[in-house]
N, C-alpha and C positions, 0 to 999 in steps of 0.2 A: 263163078262163085263170088268174085270180088264185088261185082255189080249188085248181087243179092245183099251182101252185108252193107254196102254203101247205102242202098235204099232203106234197109232196116235201120241203119244208124240215123238217116235223115228223119225217119218216123220217130225214132227215139228222142231226138232233140226238139221235135215239134210236139212232144207229149202225146204221141199216138203209138201205143205199144201195149202188149200184154206181158205178163211176168216172164213167160218163156222167151219171148222176143228180147226183153230187156236183158235177161241173163246171157243170151247169145251175143248181144251187142257188147256187153261189158267184157266178155271173154275175147271177142275180136279186137276190141280197142287195146288189148294188151299184146297184140301181135305187131310186128313191124309195119304191116299193111294198115292196121288200125291206127298206129301212131302217125303214119303219113296222112291218113284221112283227117286226123285232128289238126295237124299242121296246116293242111289245105283249108280247113274250116276257119281257122284263125286268120289265114291269109285272105279269105273272102271278106272277113270282117274288116281287115285293114283296108282292102280295096274299097269297101263301102264307105269307110271313113274318108279315104282320099278323095272320093268323088263328091263328098258332101261339102257344099260351099259355106262352111262355118267361118265366121269372121274371126281371124286370129287376134284382132285387137280386143275383142270382147272375151275376157277370160271365162265368164260364166257360160257363154255360148260354147266355147271350146270344150269346157268340161262336160257339157251336155252332149256335144258331138262325140266325145270319147266313149260315151256309153255304147256307141255302135260297136266298139271293140269287144266289150263285155265278155272277157274271158271267164269271169266268175259264173256267168250264166251256164256255160258248158260244165264247169266243175260242179256247180250246185245241182245241176240236173243229175249227174252221175251219182253224187252223194245221196240225194234224196231217194233215188231208185234203190240204191243199196240198202238204205235204212228200211224202205218198204219191204224189200225181199226178206230181210233178216227178221223183221217183226212178224211176218207171216210164216216164217220157218222155211221159206222156199230156197234160201241160200245160206250156206255156212259162212263163218267169219273169214275163211280163207280167201274170200273175194277181196279183202283189203290188201292183199299182196299186189295183185294187178292194179288195184285202185291207186296205190301209192305211185306206181310207175306212170299211170295215166295223169295223175295230178301233177307229178313233177314235170312231165312234158308240157302240160298246159301252163303251168306257172312260169316255166322258162320263156315261153312265147309271150305270155302276158307281161312279164317283167320287161322283155324287149320292147313291147308295144308301149308300155307306160314310159319307159326310158326315152323312147324315140319321140313321143308326142307331147309329153308333159313338161311343165316348167319345173325342172329338177334343181334341187339346192346345189348340186355339184356341176350344173351346166356351165358355170363360168370356168371350170377347169377343162372343159372339152370344147371342141369346135367342130360343128357340122359343116362340111365343105362341099362346094360344087366345082372348084377349080380342078384342073387336071394335072398340075404340077405342085407338089408339096415340098417345101424346102426348110432347112434350118441353117443358121449361121454357126460359126465356130464356138460361140458361147451360148447357144440356145438349144433347148429341147422342146418338142411340140407334140401334142396329142390331138388327133383329129378323128372324127366319126364320119365315115362315108355314107352315101345314101342307102346302101344295103345293110347298114348298121355294123359293118366291119370297123374296128378301131385300130388305128395305127399310131404307135408311139415312135416318133423319130428322134434318134440320138443327134448329137451335135454334128454340124457340117455334113448333112445327109440330104438326099433327094429321092422322092418317090414320084414317078410319072405314071398316070393312069392312061391306058390305051384308049384310042378313039372308040373302040368297040366294047368298052367296059359295060357290063351288065346286059350284053346281048347274048352271044352263045357262051361266053366265058367272062371271067373277071381277071384281067391281066394287068400287072403293074411292073414297072422297071425300077430297080433299086440301085442307088449309089450310096455307099456308106452303111449305116446300121439302123435297123428298125425292129420293133417288136410288134407282131401282128396278132390281133384277136379276131379271127375270121368268122363272120356270121355264116351259119350253115344254109346253103341253097343246093339241093341235090342236083339240079340241072345246070348249075353255074360253077364249075370248078374255079378255084382261085389259084392263079399262077404268078409267081414272083420270078422275074428274070434279072440276072446281072450280066455283066459282059461275058461270063464264062459258065454260068450255072443256071439251072431251072429247078424251082421248088413248086410242087403242086399239092393242093389240099382241097378238102370240101369244107371243113369247119373245125378249127383247132386254134391253139395258141403256141406261138413259137417265135424265136429270135433269128434274124438273118444279119450277118455282117459280111459285107463285100469289101475286101481290101486288096485290090489287084496290085498295089504298090508293094505290099508285103508278100504277094504271091499266094493268097489264100482266100477262100470263101468258107464261112462258118454258119452252121444251122444248129440251133438248140431247141428241142421240142418240150414244151411244158405240159401240153394237153393234146390228146388225139394222136395223129400220125401224119407224116408227110412223105412224099417221094422226093429224092434229092439226086440230081445227076449233073455231070459235066455236059453242058449244052453242045459241046463239040463232038461228043460221043453219041452212040446209038442209044435208044430207049432201054436196051437190054442191060446196060451198065449201071442203071440207077440202083440206089439203095433205099430201103424203107426205114425211116426213123420213127420209133414209137415214143410214147410218153417217157420222159426221163433220159432220152438218148441225144447224143451230140454227134454231128458229122463235120468233118474237116476236109475240104477239097484243096489239095496242093495243085495249083494251076500249072506249074511246070511239068510235074510228073503225071498229071491227070488222074491221080489216085485219091480215093476218098477213104479216110480213116474214121472209124466210129468209136465212141466211148459211151459208157452208161453210168457215169458217176458225176456228182456235183453239177448237174446241168443248170440248176438255179443260179449258179454263180455267173453264168454268161448274161444274166440280167442285172448284174451288179451296177451297171451304168444307170439303169432305170430305178432299181429298188434301193440304191445307195447302201448296199450291204453285201458282204460275203457271208456265206453259210457253209460251214464244213461240219459234216456229221460222220465221225469215225472214219475219216479219210486218211489213208496212209500218206506220209510226207512225200514219197516219190510221186503220188498222184496229185497232191497239192502243188508240187513243183511243175507238173505238166500244165496246170491251169495258170500258174504264175508266168510261165513262158508265154501263154496266150495273151495275158493281160498286159505284161510289162516287158516282154521280149527279153527275158533273162533266162540263163541256164543255171541249173543247180548241180553241185557236186557235194559229196558226203565224206566226212572224215573216216567213217567206217560204215559198213553195209547195214548194221543194225539200226542206224539212224533213219534209213529210208522207210523202215517199217513202223516207226512211231506214228500213232494215230491222233489226228487232230479233230477235236470237237469244239467249235467256237463260232460265234456270230460277232462280227465287228464291222464298222463302217467301211465302205469302199473308199480307200484313201490312197495316198501316194505310196510308192514302193517301200520307202524306209519305214514308215509307220506299219505297213502290212507285215514286213519282215520282223519288226520288233514284237508285234502281237503274237506271231507264230512262235518266235523264239521263247517268249515268256511262257506261252501255253505248254510248250513241249520241253521246257527246261534245257534249252540249247543256247549256244552262242553262234554267231555267224560273222562272216566277212563278205563285203559286197563292194563292187566298183560300179554298180549300175547296170552291168551286163552279165555278170557272173556272181553267183552266191555260193559260198562254201559253208556248209552246216557243220558245226563242231559240238562236241560234248561240252556242257557247261563246266567251267572250272570251279 
């Protein structure tokens, strides 16, 4: 059956169809199989562009060559057919629901294509790389774009090493330190991040990984999509699945993984330069303070733990962070850099 629809879709995009065939194609394009077909079609356009010997030095020729990508051609074809069907009364307006999904899929691929091949005003902030070892110094952060359009943001004093087989049967990298990954989706090429003690596997998503063996911990925070996270010393059956908005913490010594589902965006404070707390109880805020600053919290009375913090403020040193929290919650505190005692304001 899939071959039938693929052939029908090929006719559709070559302007060879009748109204009933067009309607069938539009409905099929709204299925997972139809979406996969669209991605393959865009991939064929990209391959066609790759094989075209357009001179990179000649910007006008390059722009002409990019017309081979032509994502708008596919979208315009869908839109024009829908308009024709509606004008003739052969299709009701509910066709626009699947259209929006189809258009979204196309535009995502088109945006990736334009980003990858065009002269982008933000290109100076990004770096497309071919080397297999990416590093940062103690006072440096770095953003790189790999050849599969995966983007890696490296925190200070970190290293990512691409495996020799990268982009063959899988995309495997080795991380020391901390990095935020925006993984480009490739159904047949899972993306795997290995540290000395853990393995994280995804297909396409955005997440942060921090490998800190000296402190005895590996951390994963998922901003989009989902990942599997496991201790690489244990069997596959011990892995946990982290969804959007969840955080996983591997204790290297105990081999236990703890999960949380609050304040996950704060594990990107190093990248976004900002803490974001939204109605988060102080006891949970303190869990994150322990992750960031290695401090423990104590409370003058139990009621203080339940005070809820809503605040956005710069990622700063411990003293300034404590001052902002205290001011926001009308509290006092005492701190020696390792321990914080929260007190009712006098």
